[in-house]
C-alpha positions in Angstrom: 2.3 -1.4 -18.1 3.7 -2.7 -15.0 3.0 -5.5 -13.7 2.1 -7.1 -9.7 2.3 -9.8 -8.3 -1.3 -10.6 -6.3 -2.0 -12.2 -2.9 -2.0 -15.5 -5.3 1.7 -15.4 -6.3 0.0 -14.5 -10.0 0.9 -11.8 -12.2 -1.7 -8.6 -13.4 -1.6 -5.4 -14.1 -0.9 -2.1 -11.5 -3.8 0.2 -12.2 -3.3 3.8 -10.9 -6.1 5.0 -12.1 -8.0 3.3 -10.1 -11.8 5.3 -9.1 -11.2 4.4 -5.2 -7.3 6.0 -5.7 -8.3 9.6 -6.4 -11.3 9.3 -4.4 -9.1 8.7 -1.0 -6.0 11.2 -2.0 -9.3 13.6 -2.1 -9.6 12.7 1.8 -5.9 13.1 3.3 -4.7 16.2 4.1 -2.6 18.5 2.5 0.2 18.3 5.2 3.4 17.1 3.4 6.6 14.9 5.9 3.9 13.2 8.4 3.3 9.8 9.4 1.2 8.0 7.7 -0.2 3.8 8.0 -2.6 2.4 5.2 -4.4 -0.6 6.3 -4.9 -3.6 3.6 -1.8 -2.4 1.5 -1.9 -5.6 -0.5 0.6 -4.8 -3.5 1.4 -1.4 -2.4 -0.3 0.5 -5.3 -1.5 3.3 -3.5 1.3 2.9 -1.3 3.8 4.5 -3.8 1.6 7.7 -3.9 1.0 7.9 0.0 5.4 7.6 -0.1 6.2 10.4 -2.2 4.2 12.3 -1.0 4.5 11.7 3.0 8.1 10.2 3.5 7.0 8.3 6.6 4.9 4.9 6.0 4.3 2.3 7.2 2.2 -0.5 5.3 -0.5 -3.2 7.1 -1.6 -6.1 6.0 -3.6 -9.3 6.4 -1.2 -11.1 3.7 2.4 -13.0 4.5 3.3 -12.2 0.2 2.4 -8.9 0.1 4.6 -7.9 3.6 7.2 -9.8 1.9 7.2 -7.8 -1.5 6.2 -4.4 0.1 9.0 -5.0 2.1 11.4 -6.6 -0.7 10.4 -3.1 -2.0 11.8 -0.7 1.2 8.7 -0.8 2.5 8.0 -1.0 6.8 5.5 -3.4 6.1 4.1 -5.1 8.9 1.7 -8.3 9.1 -2.0 -7.6 11.2 -5.4 -9.1 10.7 -8.1 -6.6 12.8 -10.1 -9.1 12.5 -8.8 -11.6 15.7 -8.6 -9.9 18.9 
């Protein structure tokens, strides 16, 4: 089992079988090699699947912990808070 660091800096198991991942996957277009933006990327669990399918992925998250973690893993990651103007 793989583990990831959560927003609080604690280790937790990575779970690729989360039910909302399967539902979200069905909503995506079938075309590959498109630019995709993931809002609320978190630790990048779903981002791994998105990057494998679409290639050009930008991850957005409010957490500096996750942005740093995503950037260190090779993702284009941007800190964004859409709750503020």
